[in-house]
C-alpha positions in Angstrom: 0.0 0.1 0.0 1.4 3.4 -1.0 1.8 6.4 1.3 -1.1 7.9 -0.6 -3.3 5.1 -0.2 -2.7 4.8 3.6 -3.6 8.3 4.1 -6.3 9.0 1.5 -9.1 7.6 3.9 -8.4 10.6 6.4 -9.4 12.8 3.8 -12.8 12.7 5.7 -11.5 14.4 8.7 -11.9 18.1 9.3 -9.5 20.6 7.6 -7.8 21.2 10.9 -7.4 17.8 11.6 -5.8 17.1 8.2 -3.5 19.9 8.5 -2.2 18.7 11.8 -2.0 15.1 10.4 -0.2 16.4 7.4 2.5 18.2 9.6 3.0 14.9 11.4 3.3 12.6 8.2 5.6 15.4 6.3 8.1 15.3 9.2 10.2 12.4 7.8 10.0 13.4 3.9 11.0 17.0 5.1 13.9 15.6 6.9 15.1 13.6 4.2 14.7 16.7 1.8 16.9 18.9 4.1 19.4 16.0 4.4 19.7 15.6 0.6 20.1 19.6 0.1 22.7 19.5 2.7 24.4 16.6 1.1 24.3 18.5 -2.5 25.5 22.0 -1.0 28.6 20.2 0.6 29.9 18.9 -2.7 33.2 20.8 -3.4 33.1 23.3 -6.5 35.3 21.0 -8.3 32.9 18.2 -8.2 30.1 20.3 -9.6 31.9 22.4 -12.2 30.6 20.6 -15.0 27.1 20.4 -13.8 24.5 22.9 -15.5 27.2 24.6 -17.4 28.7 25.9 -14.1 25.4 27.1 -12.7 25.0 24.3 -10.2 25.1 27.0 -7.3 22.0 28.5 -8.8 20.1 25.3 -8.5 21.2 24.8 -4.9 19.8 28.4 -4.3 16.5 27.4 -5.7 16.5 24.2 -3.5 17.5 26.1 -0.3 14.9 28.9 -1.0 12.0 26.4 -1.7 12.8 24.3 1.3 12.7 27.4 3.6 9.6 28.4 2.0 8.1 25.0 2.5 9.2 24.8 5.9 7.6 28.3 6.8 4.3 27.2 5.2 4.1 24.0 7.3 4.9 26.0 10.4 2.1 28.4 9.3 -0.3 25.4 9.1 -0.3 25.5 12.8 -1.2 29.1 13.1 -4.0 28.8 10.7 -5.5 26.0 12.8 -5.2 28.2 15.8 -6.9 31.1 14.0 -9.4 28.8 12.7 -10.5 27.6 16.1 -11.1 31.2 17.1 -13.1 32.1 14.0 -15.2 29.0 13.8 -13.0 26.6 11.7 -11.1 26.3 8.2 -13.2 25.9 5.2 -12.5 23.6 2.5 -11.5 26.7 0.3 -8.9 27.7 3.1 -7.5 24.1 2.8 -7.4 24.2 -1.0 -5.6 27.7 -0.9 -3.0 26.2 1.7 -2.6 23.1 -0.6 -1.6 25.5 -3.4 0.8 27.3 -1.3 2.4 24.2 -0.3 2.6 22.7 -3.9 4.7 25.8 -5.1 7.8 25.2 -3.3 7.3 21.4 -3.4 6.8 21.4 -7.1 10.3 23.5 -7.3 12.1 20.9 -5.2 10.6 18.1 -7.5 11.7 19.9 -10.8 15.3 20.4 -9.7 15.4 16.6 -8.3 14.0 15.3 -11.6 16.2 17.6 -13.6 19.5 16.4 -11.5 18.3 12.8 -11.9 18.7 13.2 -15.8 22.4 14.3 -15.5 24.6 11.3 -16.3 28.3 12.0 -15.9 30.8 9.2 -14.8 32.7 11.8 -13.1 29.9 12.8 -10.6 30.5 11.6 -7.0 28.4 8.9 -5.6 27.0 11.3 -3.1 25.5 13.4 -5.9 23.7 10.4 -7.2 22.3 9.4 -4.0 21.3 12.7 -2.9 19.3 13.4 -6.0 17.5 10.1 -5.5 16.8 11.0 -2.0 15.5 14.3 -3.1 13.3 12.9 -5.5 11.8 10.1 -3.3 11.3 12.6 -0.5 9.4 15.1 -2.7 7.5 12.3 -4.0 6.4 11.3 -0.6 5.8 14.8 0.4 3.4 15.2 -2.7 1.7 11.9 -1.7 0.9 13.3 1.9 -0.4 16.7 0.6 -2.3 15.1 -2.1 -3.9 12.4 0.1 -5.0 15.0 2.8 -5.9 18.0 0.9 -6.8 17.2 -2.8 -10.5 17.3 -3.5 -10.4 14.5 -6.1 -9.0 11.2 -5.7 -6.0 10.2 -7.8 -4.8 7.0 -8.9 -2.6 5.1 -6.6 
């Protein structure tokens, strides 16, 4: 059973409960994303000079900025739940807007991961290959969590 399939039945919970659950379920994928980005940023300049025509640092900037934005939005989810309790609850529209906010930085992370996976250079260190795989897998897991708990329509698998 996939992560998405395991979590999709919880889509029936209130928006606040789903946000709280999402924060718990996203902990492991987000930790893996942070670790993979850290691993990539520790590569020496001579190891990455041939990547992206010498612009690998710019991709790292995108990863770091997107991860920081995603972390901030996840933390903001707690504030949204607290505010919702005061004003009578989150609507499905509020949850949809939050989902959209989360998907923007997550899709940046997924795009860079998928681009990096396509790089085939025998001189690349094994750390690069493993970090990009970890980045791709963790971003897919994060998407599964977000989709399962916030998407209005069910997706395949």
